[in-house]
DRENLOGU-195927 format. One record per residue (C-alpha): residue number from 0; x, y, z. Coordinates in nm, 4 decimals. Example, Ala and Ser with C-alpha at 12.3 -4.5 7.8 and 13.67 -1.06 7.14 Angstrom:
! residues 2
pos:0&px:1.2300&py:-0.4500&pz:0.7800
pos:1&px:1.3670&py:-0.1060&pz:0.7140
***
This chain:
! residues 112
pos:0&px:2.5325&py:0.0653&pz:6.2105
pos:1&px:2.3040&py:-0.0783&pz:6.4763
pos:2&px:2.2353&py:0.0961&pz:6.8048
pos:3&px:2.1071&py:-0.0960&pz:7.1064
pos:4&px:1.9140&py:0.0874&pz:7.3777
pos:5&px:1.8455&py:-0.0866&pz:7.7098
pos:6&px:1.5776&py:-0.0337&pz:7.9741
pos:7&px:1.4298&py:-0.2261&pz:8.2662
pos:8&px:1.0591&py:-0.2988&pz:8.2581
pos:9&px:0.9001&py:-0.4896&pz:8.5477
pos:10&px:1.0776&py:-0.8263&pz:8.5739
pos:11&px:1.2232&py:-0.8267&pz:8.2231
pos:12&px:1.5121&py:-0.6462&pz:8.0630
pos:13&px:1.4172&py:-0.4714&pz:7.7390
pos:14&px:1.6431&py:-0.3885&pz:7.4469
pos:15&px:1.5602&py:-0.1906&pz:7.1358
pos:16&px:1.7617&py:-0.2268&pz:6.8164
pos:17&px:1.7750&py:0.0648&pz:6.5747
pos:18&px:1.9444&py:0.0734&pz:6.2347
pos:19&px:2.1010&py:-0.2137&pz:6.0455
pos:20&px:2.0779&py:-0.5756&pz:6.1480
pos:21&px:2.2740&py:-0.7168&pz:5.8570
pos:22&px:2.6034&py:-0.8765&pz:5.7618
pos:23&px:2.7956&py:-0.5605&pz:5.8486
pos:24&px:2.6653&py:-0.5305&pz:6.2051
pos:25&px:2.5702&py:-0.8877&pz:6.3010
pos:26&px:2.8931&py:-0.9866&pz:6.4776
pos:27&px:2.9005&py:-0.6775&pz:6.6981
pos:28&px:2.5278&py:-0.6902&pz:6.7744
pos:29&px:2.5444&py:-1.0615&pz:6.8532
pos:30&px:2.8132&py:-1.0082&pz:7.1172
pos:31&px:2.6096&py:-0.7325&pz:7.2861
pos:32&px:2.2916&py:-0.9402&pz:7.2815
pos:33&px:2.4663&py:-1.2515&pz:7.4151
pos:34&px:2.6091&py:-1.0436&pz:7.7013
pos:35&px:2.2637&py:-0.9065&pz:7.7795
pos:36&px:2.1160&py:-1.2580&pz:7.7716
pos:37&px:2.3868&py:-1.3832&pz:8.0064
pos:38&px:2.3293&py:-1.0961&pz:8.2500
pos:39&px:1.9484&py:-1.1148&pz:8.2767
pos:40&px:1.6880&py:-1.3781&pz:8.3607
pos:41&px:1.4479&py:-1.2619&pz:8.0915
pos:42&px:1.4995&py:-1.0577&pz:7.7760
pos:43&px:1.2681&py:-0.8734&pz:7.5387
pos:44&px:1.4093&py:-0.7315&pz:7.2162
pos:45&px:1.2235&py:-0.4656&pz:7.0194
pos:46&px:1.2844&py:-0.4666&pz:6.6450
pos:47&px:1.0753&py:-0.1623&pz:6.5471
pos:48&px:1.3804&py:0.0470&pz:6.4601
pos:49&px:1.5473&py:-0.2106&pz:6.2350
pos:50&px:1.5511&py:-0.0599&pz:5.8860
pos:51&px:1.7933&py:-0.2970&pz:5.7081
pos:52&px:1.7593&py:-0.6696&pz:5.7744
pos:53&px:1.9169&py:-0.9581&pz:5.5836
pos:54&px:1.9940&py:-1.3272&pz:5.6313
pos:55&px:2.2795&py:-1.2467&pz:5.8711
pos:56&px:2.0176&py:-1.0733&pz:6.0883
pos:57&px:1.7940&py:-1.3795&pz:6.0597
pos:58&px:2.0804&py:-1.6048&pz:6.1694
pos:59&px:2.1493&py:-1.3732&pz:6.4620
pos:60&px:1.7871&py:-1.3911&pz:6.5839
pos:61&px:1.7754&py:-1.7700&pz:6.5436
pos:62&px:2.1087&py:-1.8163&pz:6.7229
pos:63&px:2.0000&py:-1.5910&pz:7.0076
pos:64&px:1.6668&py:-1.7733&pz:7.0399
pos:65&px:1.8439&py:-2.1107&pz:7.0559
pos:66&px:2.0963&py:-1.9845&pz:7.3114
pos:67&px:1.8139&py:-1.8520&pz:7.5300
pos:68&px:1.6433&py:-2.1930&pz:7.5110
pos:69&px:1.9713&py:-2.3637&pz:7.6011
pos:70&px:2.0010&py:-2.1373&pz:7.9066
pos:71&px:1.6303&py:-2.1899&pz:7.9827
pos:72&px:1.5645&py:-1.8153&pz:7.9721
pos:73&px:1.2600&py:-1.6473&pz:7.8174
pos:74&px:1.3450&py:-1.4371&pz:7.5113
pos:75&px:1.0884&py:-1.2488&pz:7.3053
pos:76&px:1.1165&py:-1.0424&pz:6.9913
pos:77&px:0.8536&py:-0.7670&pz:6.9709
pos:78&px:0.7522&py:-0.4743&pz:6.7509
pos:79&px:0.8898&py:-0.6229&pz:6.4295
pos:80&px:0.9651&py:-0.3542&pz:6.1700
pos:81&px:0.8405&py:-0.3856&pz:5.8121
pos:82&px:1.1922&py:-0.4862&pz:5.6995
pos:83&px:1.2051&py:-0.7678&pz:5.9568
pos:84&px:0.8511&py:-0.8871&pz:5.8818
pos:85&px:0.9212&py:-0.8970&pz:5.5086
pos:86&px:1.2332&py:-1.1144&pz:5.5403
pos:87&px:1.0863&py:-1.3490&pz:5.8033
pos:88&px:0.7739&py:-1.3941&pz:5.5937
pos:89&px:0.9761&py:-1.4531&pz:5.2767
pos:90&px:1.1817&py:-1.7222&pz:5.4522
pos:91&px:0.8762&py:-1.8675&pz:5.6303
pos:92&px:1.0434&py:-1.8229&pz:5.9713
pos:93&px:0.7721&py:-1.6441&pz:6.1662
pos:94&px:0.6705&py:-1.9651&pz:6.3457
pos:95&px:1.0330&py:-2.0714&pz:6.4022
pos:96&px:1.1010&py:-1.7673&pz:6.6145
pos:97&px:0.7871&py:-1.8437&pz:6.8130
pos:98&px:0.6871&py:-1.4860&pz:6.8918
pos:99&px:0.3542&py:-1.3233&pz:6.8114
pos:100&px:0.3932&py:-1.0770&pz:6.5290
pos:101&px:0.1497&py:-0.7900&pz:6.5311
pos:102&px:0.1262&py:-0.6122&pz:6.1985
pos:103&px:0.0142&py:-0.2513&pz:6.2439
pos:104&px:-0.2363&py:-0.0931&pz:6.0111
pos:105&px:-0.0827&py:0.1575&pz:5.7751
pos:106&px:-0.2297&py:0.5057&pz:5.7578
pos:107&px:-0.5545&py:0.5028&pz:5.5678
pos:108&px:-0.6195&py:0.1282&pz:5.6038
pos:109&px:-0.9303&py:0.0110&pz:5.7770
pos:110&px:-1.0567&py:-0.3201&pz:5.9061
pos:111&px:-1.3149&py:-0.5074&pz:5.7021
***
């Protein structure tokens, strides 16, 4: 089950999703995110807590991104979890979502 936490940060409204973003939770999460998009001028969604992500989650992110564009509102996805990065990379959708994806170094890794 997905949990959405909200907070205000400067001019944007920030949401954090924790848990599943998959076929079982997509419909419920989509309704909450669409309501948040409708209610705010700008939205930032943190994906760091997403631990189960499938193609229903991908469709949700794409649909939300397109709806934000239709409403001419800025929407950014940030702090992509490993599960999200893996699926987006596999489906070659990183550029489609149009958000910078920062991949953190794992413990013990170093820059060359």
